[in-house]
C-alpha positions, 0 to 999 in steps of 0.5 A: 258872098256879096260883092263887098265880101268878094272885094274884101277877100281879094284884098286879104289875099293881096295883103297877105302877099305884101305882109308874108313875103318879108316875114318869111325871110325873118322867120321861116327857118325857125318854125320847124314847119314848112312855111307854106303850111305856116303861112296858110294858117296865118292867112286862114286866121286873118280871114277869121279875124277880118270876118269877126271884126267886119263891123269895125269897117266905116270907111275905106281907111278903116278897111285897110286898118283892119287888114293890117291889124288882122294879119299882124295879130293872126301872125302873132298868134300862129308864130308864138307857139313856134318861135320861143324868142318873143323879142325877135318875133316882135322885131320880125313883125315890125320889119314885115310892117315897116321894112319898106317905109324904113327905106324911104322915110322921106317919102312918108314925111311928104305924104303924111305932113307935106314936109319935102326934101327941098325945104326941110327947115319948114318942117314945123310949119307943115307938121303944125298945119297937116298933122291933124288935117292930113290925119283926118283924111288919111286915117278916116273916121275910126280916128279922132284927132283934136288940136290941143295947142297951136301957136308959132312955137308949139303944136300939140295934137291929141288922138282921142280915138284910134282904130288900132287901140280899139281893135287890139284891146277888143281882141286881146292883142295888147302885147302886139298893139305897141308895134303899131305905135313903134312905127311913129318912131321912124318918122320922129327919128328922121325929124330929129335931124337939125335940118328939120329944125323941129323936135317931135315927141309924144308924152301920152299913149293910148297903148299904155293906158293913157286916155289919149295919144298926145303928139308934140311939135316944137320949133327948135331953137337954132342956136342949140 
């Protein structure tokens, strides 16, 4: 094995711990198999998916995207035959991905947008300035952001290329892809609070077959 391969395998092992532990709490009692066997199968499946798709790694962020996507797809493939309630399964996978994030959305707003708890009223300005800028840095070259509209009342940014969209389409995982998109709903729901003075919403999604994802940030009318 090369040094890079060893490092990637170690990262797979580390990600397995963070992803499979919360998933176990949700679904282990329903699998009718010892969880140790199920989790081992998920990890082996994820390892295979990572290896097959390693060519998609173009930078450090895309390596993280690949690990997350591979475990999500592997878990869905392994657990689907074992859990009849697919809605519950998808909800469980979502919680495994975003359970910790849901506990502290404010921290994500600070990291992703620069929106801080001491100045929530600056949310529009921060989102307008940073959604593309920080997105380029945080998500890397496997994503392409383009600024479509930017003025004092509205900012519209499109995502023309998305690692997750490319990965799940290439790996026959379209039924899983919406779980990644649903993560955005956490911060959009938080921003819907009046203190942020901004409206955030999407009008197009690659996962639904649109040619881009389109994110809108609109300065809220304080008189509403």
